[in-house]
N, C-alpha and C positions, 0 to 999 in steps of 0.2 A: 052127496050134491053140497049140505052142509058142507062139511071137511074143502069144499074147494070154494066156496063161499071165505069164510074166513084165511083161507088163502092167497085170494086175488086181493082182501082188505089188508092182508098184509103185507101184500106186495105195491100194492098202491102209496099205503107210509111207508114201507123204502125210498121209494120213490121219490115219493114228496121231502123224505129228509133226506135223502142223495140230492134232492136239488138244492136244498137250503144250504146245505153243508156248504155246493160251492157259491154262493155269496157272500159278501163281505161285511166281515162284521162292524156295525156302527154302535156307539155307548151315545146314549141320548142324555145328556145331563140334564138335570131340570131347575129353576133356580124360579119360577113365578113368570112375574108380569103382563103383559094384557094378553098374550098368545094364552094363560092358564085363566085370562077372568073373565067372570058370570055379570053380570046383567039380570031387572026386573024383564025387561024387556027386550024381545029381538029388532028395536028400533037404537036402544040405547047404548048410545059409542062415547058415555062418559061419564062419569060418579060411577061407574062399572067397581067391581069388586076384583082387584087383580092378584091374579096367583091362586087362584082359588082353586083350580080343576089340579087333582097328581098327573105325574108323567104318564099313567099307561094311560089313560084317559086319554087325554093329547093322541095319542102316537093308533087308541081304537078308530080315531075316530078319520083315519089317514088309512086307510085300507091299503089304498096302492104303495105305500113305503116296503112291504113283504114281497114285493116282490123285486124294487130292488135291494133290499137288507137283510141281513137278521140285526134286527135290533134291538136293543135291550135300554131302558130306564131306569133312572137313578136319581133320587132327589138329592137334592147339596141344602136350597132354600124353597120357602114357599112367600119372594115378599114382593112386593112392587120396589120397583127398580130405586126410586127413589131413598129407599134407602139401603141402597148396594153401600157396604162398609168393608175398613181393610180383614179383621177378620177373616168376611167370608170370601175375599180375591184370594186370599193366600189360601185356603181350603178349596178354592176350586185349581187354580193354582198346581197345588201340590197334587191333586187328585188327579188334573190331568195329565201331567208330568206320570206319575202314578200305571196310569189303564195305556199309555201312550209304552210303553216296556211292554206290554204285554204283545208277542207279533200277530198274536191270531186278534187286534183289533187294528184295522183299517182306519177313522178316521172317527175324530169326537163332535157329535151334535151339539150345544150348549142351548136349551132354551132364555130368554133374560126377557125381562119389562126394556122399552128403549129408552126410557129416561136417562141412564147412563151402558146403553147398551156399548159405544164406542168406545167407553172409556176400560171395560172392562177387557175390550175385546180386543185393545191396544196394549191396555194390561198384560195380557197374555203371547200375544206377542213379543213381549218382548224378555217373555220368563218360558216354554214351551221351547222343551227341549228334542224333538222328532221332525220331520219331516212330513210325518202324514198330516191332513186337512184338519184345520180345526176351524168348526162352522160358526156363528153365533146365529141364533137368528127369534124375533120376535115376531107381535103384529100390534099394527097399528088401532083395528077393534076387536073386542070379545069374544071369544067361543060361539055366547049366545048373541050374537047380530046377525043378523041379514051381513049375505056377501063377506062373509068375515073368510079375512089374511091368510091367517092362519096355520089351517090346516094346506094350504098351496105351500106356503113358504117353508113350513114345516118340511113337506115331501120336495121340493130342489133341495133345501138344507140336506136334505139326503140325500141329492144325486150327486152334491157337489162331494161332500167327505167322503165322496164312494170314486169319483172320478180320479183315472192316473194321471188325470192334468192337474189337480190341484196338488197334489206335492210337492213343495217345496215353496209355494206360494206366500207362507205366510198367514195369520189366524185372519179368517175373512166372516165377513157379513153378507147374507145373503137374506135379499130381503125384495117384492115384488118383482121378482124375474132379475134380478141386477147382483151381481157380485163384489162386490167393494172390500178392497184392502184397508185391517185393522188403523191402518198408520193414519187414513187419508180420508178417512167417510165421517159423516157428522151429519145428525139429524136437523134438515136445515126447516120442519113443518111442524108446527103442533098437532096436527090431526091428520092430514094430508096422508095414505098409503104406499104416496113417493115419497116418505120422508128423507132416506136415507142416502145421499149423496155425495160426493166429491168430485164439488166445485171447478175447479179446475185441473186438478191431478185426473181424473177421471176415473172410470169402472177397469175392474180390473177385465168382466165378460161381463153373460148374461144367461138365461136357462131360456132359450131359442128353442119351440116347440120340441120341447124336456129333453131341450141336447143341452149339454153343458159345454159352454164354448168361451174360452180363452183369448186375449186379444193383447196382455201387457204382465208387467207384475212388477215388486216396487223393486228398486234399486237399495233400498235402504237394508239398514243389517236389523235380521229378526230371528227369531226361534232356536236354527243351531247352529247361527252365529252371532248369540247372542250371549253375553259375559253375564250376566244375572242372573244370580241361583235367589230364590226363597226360601228352600229347602230347609233350612236347620232354623228363620227367621219366624216370629208368634206378632212379630208388630216393626211395623216402618218409622221413620220421621214425620215426625207433623213438614210440611206443606201447607200456606196456605194462601192463596186467590186473590189479591186486591185489583176488582172494576171501574177505570177510569172514570168519569164521568165531570162535568161542568162542578167547578166548583170544587173540585177532588181538595182534601187538605192530609194531612201525616197520619189522623188519628187511628186509621187501616191499618198502618204499618206499625205503629207503633201497637197498635192492641197484638198484634200480632208474634211479633219479641216478644211480649209479659206472655203472653199462651204459652213459648216456648220451642215457637216455630226455627227448624233448623233450615228455610227453605223459603221465597216465596215466590207465585209467580207476578209479575203485574200487568192485566190485559188493560195496556194502552189504547189510546187515542193514534188514529194510524198508523202508520210505522213503529207502531210500542214508544211513541210517546208518554213521557211523563210530570203531571203539573206539580211546578216552582215545589209547595208546597209537598206535596208526595213524596219527591225527588230528595227534598230534606228528612223524611224520614227514613227512607230509601236508604238514602248512603251514611243513615246511623246506623242500620238493620245490618251492614255489611260491619262494620266497624266492629258490631257486636260478634260479628262465626257469619252471622246467615249471610248463608244462599240466593244471592235477586237474580231474577231471569224475565228478561221483557220478554211480552206476548203479546199480542192485540187481539182486542175485542172486536175489529174488522177479521170477516169468513174469510178472505182470501187471500194469496200474496206471503212471502215471507214478513218475516221480524227481523232485519237483517241492522248491521253497525249504522247509528246515524250520529248523535251527537259526540264528538269527541270524549264533552262533557260525561259520559253517560259508560263512557267505553271506560276513563278515566279512576273513572267511583266504584271499576271494579262489578258492572251490572254483564250481565250473558243473555245470550239474543237465542231466540226461542227454533228458527229456521222457521218452517211451514207449521210448527204443530201448535194448534188451539189452545188455550190454558188449559185446558184439561186434561189435555193429554201431556202438557209440556209436565205440568204437577207431579202424574206418574210418572214419568219417565227423572223428575229431579229426586222425588222417594227412592225411587230404584238407583240411583247413581251413588245421594248420600248411603247407604249401605256399602257403600265401596270407596267413599273419598272427599276431603274435601276440599279439594285442589282444583281452586274455580278452573283451572287451564285446563286441568280432567272432563271435569263436568263440561268442561264447554263443548270439548272435543264427542264426548257422546254426544249434543246436541246436532254438532253437523253430522253423525254417521248414522243416526239413528231416525 
């Protein structure tokens, strides 16, 4: 009788293993953020400690994920994403490409703070050398909060990472049941769980009734169609952002040049407009070999060719990229060329 029980138990274990072997393998890379945050009480949703929990704790909090995929976690860093930096971005990009070379890995999910989530996502969108899904996910409420959004967001992110339809869509952000493209999405609200949106160009799809549903995809170059590579780089060229405002002068432009900037993104008013005093500083920056790209502080619409004098001065245009994403593209562009025409081509294509 005892032998029969042992055999039955082994059969159950074997069946469980066979079932697990049939599931896709998803690697979860953790960087910290609110999704791993803890607070003193369940009602505290600000002023918490970001990145406090380890990745395995987050995985264990969502047992349903085991029905979707074989998930394993890896802690890259444990930070609040306002402290994201170039060394960490490069480390993450290299690790993502290393993991995706493994045929057994079906996709990657990255847990991340929301402050710079869109920047990391777009950075990886330009550098990932695979069409396998890469999904970034975060939360607006810490893990200890009432109605914490992290667990469901993580479950949905794994669903998207295992979806056959997600292949080739580029890097995505999945939060609040919405699937957004890394290129077009931005954080639109300081505290609301529905903060990530693609205001004009729209979401890629949704998770509805537990099912992944895609409706569109980006036409811009990304992932396997990208020309950028950081596999042998340990740093990136300095690029600064100058934000336009009433009484804008040339102080920030001069400071950027003095600090060694190789590029400047100007977050202009309207269609990337530049105040006359700032314009003088940016013109001198171009004369010193600095690439200047006009972007806009306005949340929607492309920054296009405007006044002839700005074109004549050698200023480039960012299209629909917001200043923070334009900065990342310019950093990568400068690793390949300092030719303004070539860099403008990149902004047009990516």
